[in-house]
C-alpha positions as CSV (number, residue, x, y, z in Angstrom):
1,V,37.4,86.9,-54.3
2,Q,38.4,89.1,-51.4
3,L,36.8,92.3,-50.3
4,Q,38.9,94.6,-48.1
5,A,37.0,97.4,-46.4
6,S,38.5,100.4,-44.7
7,G,37.7,103.9,-43.4
8,G,35.6,103.2,-40.3
9,G,36.2,105.0,-37.0
10,L,34.8,107.2,-34.3
11,V,33.2,110.6,-35.3
12,Q,30.9,113.1,-33.6
13,A,27.3,113.5,-34.7
14,G,27.2,115.8,-37.7
15,G,30.6,114.6,-38.9
16,S,31.6,112.7,-42.0
17,L,33.4,109.4,-42.8
18,R,34.3,107.8,-46.1
19,L,34.3,104.0,-46.3
20,S,36.2,102.3,-49.1
21,C,36.2,98.7,-50.3
22,A,38.4,97.0,-52.8
23,A,37.7,93.7,-54.5
24,S,40.6,91.5,-55.6
25,G,41.2,88.0,-56.8
26,T,38.8,88.0,-59.8
27,T,38.9,88.8,-63.4
28,Y,35.2,88.3,-63.8
29,R,32.6,91.1,-64.1
30,I,31.4,92.6,-60.9
31,N,27.7,93.3,-61.2
32,S,26.2,95.3,-58.3
33,M,28.1,96.5,-55.3
34,A,26.6,97.5,-52.0
35,W,27.1,98.5,-48.4
36,Y,25.2,96.9,-45.5
37,R,25.3,97.6,-41.8
38,Q,24.6,95.6,-38.7
39,T,24.2,96.3,-35.0
40,P,24.4,93.7,-32.3
41,G,21.4,91.4,-32.2
42,R,20.0,92.6,-35.4
43,Q,20.0,91.5,-39.0
44,R,22.3,92.9,-41.6
45,D,20.5,95.7,-43.4
46,L,21.1,97.2,-46.8
47,V,22.3,100.7,-46.8
48,A,23.1,101.5,-50.5
49,T,23.6,99.8,-53.8
50,V,25.3,100.8,-57.0
51,T,25.0,98.9,-60.3
52,R,27.8,98.5,-62.8
53,S,26.3,101.3,-64.9
54,G,26.2,103.6,-61.8
55,S,22.5,103.5,-60.8
56,T,22.2,103.9,-57.1
57,N,19.6,103.1,-54.5
58,Y,19.5,104.0,-50.8
59,T,17.6,103.0,-47.7
60,D,15.3,105.9,-46.6
61,S,17.2,106.7,-43.5
62,V,20.4,107.7,-45.3
63,K,19.0,109.4,-48.4
64,G,20.5,112.8,-48.8
65,R,23.3,112.1,-46.4
66,F,25.2,109.1,-47.9
67,T,26.6,108.7,-51.4
68,I,27.7,105.4,-52.9
69,S,30.1,105.4,-55.8
70,R,32.3,102.8,-57.6
71,D,35.2,102.6,-59.9
72,N,34.8,99.7,-62.3
73,A,38.4,99.9,-63.4
74,K,39.7,99.5,-59.9
75,N,36.9,97.2,-58.6
76,T,36.3,99.6,-55.7
77,V,33.1,100.9,-54.0
78,D,33.0,103.9,-51.6
79,L,30.4,105.2,-49.2
80,Q,30.6,108.9,-48.4
81,M,28.7,109.4,-45.1
82,N,27.8,113.0,-44.2
83,S,25.7,114.4,-41.4
84,L,26.2,111.3,-39.4
85,K,23.8,110.4,-36.6
86,P,24.3,108.2,-33.5
87,E,21.8,105.7,-35.1
88,D,24.3,105.2,-37.9
89,T,26.6,103.4,-35.5
90,A,27.1,99.9,-36.8
91,V,29.5,97.5,-38.4
92,Y,29.5,98.3,-42.1
93,Y,30.0,95.5,-44.7
94,C,30.7,95.8,-48.4
95,N,29.2,93.4,-50.8
96,A,29.9,92.4,-54.4
97,D,27.9,90.3,-56.8
98,V,30.5,88.6,-59.1
99,Q,29.8,86.9,-62.4
100,R,30.6,83.2,-62.4
101,P,32.3,81.6,-65.4
102,G,29.6,79.0,-65.9
103,G,26.8,81.5,-65.6
104,G,25.0,83.2,-62.8
105,S,26.7,85.1,-60.1
106,R,27.9,84.8,-56.5
107,N,27.8,87.1,-53.6
108,Y,30.9,88.1,-51.6
109,W,31.3,90.0,-48.3
110,G,34.0,92.1,-46.8
111,Q,35.2,91.8,-43.3
112,G,33.3,94.7,-41.8
113,T,34.4,98.0,-40.5
114,Q,33.1,99.7,-37.4
115,V,31.5,103.1,-37.5
116,T,30.7,104.8,-34.2
117,V,28.9,108.1,-34.0
118,S,29.0,109.8,-30.7
119,S,26.2,112.2,-29.6
C-alpha cells in the first residue's frame, strides 16, 4: 500500500492550505484515515482522524480551523487548513489503517509534506 501526500507549501499566517493524500495498491477496506504532524526533535502528533463512516476527531489546537474529509471510492483523505498559525509549521503525514486479508489491520504512512507558516 502506498500513500502519496501533496499540497504542502509556504503560506502567511492567516492563510489556507489543502493537503491531499491518495492510497493505492490495495483492494482491501481502508478503515480510519488520519493526518499527523511532526516538528524536528519532537514526536509525531495526531492532528485529525476520520472513520470510514465519516466521523471526525481533531486535536484541540486545530478545532474550528482544520477540516478532514475522505472519499472512500477514491481512497483519498484531505485536510483543509484555514487560519493557519506559525505553530502549525511541521511536516504533515497521512496515515491509513488497512484491513488485512487474514483479519486485523495494518497501519501505513505517507512520505510527509512540509507546511511552513510565516508570521
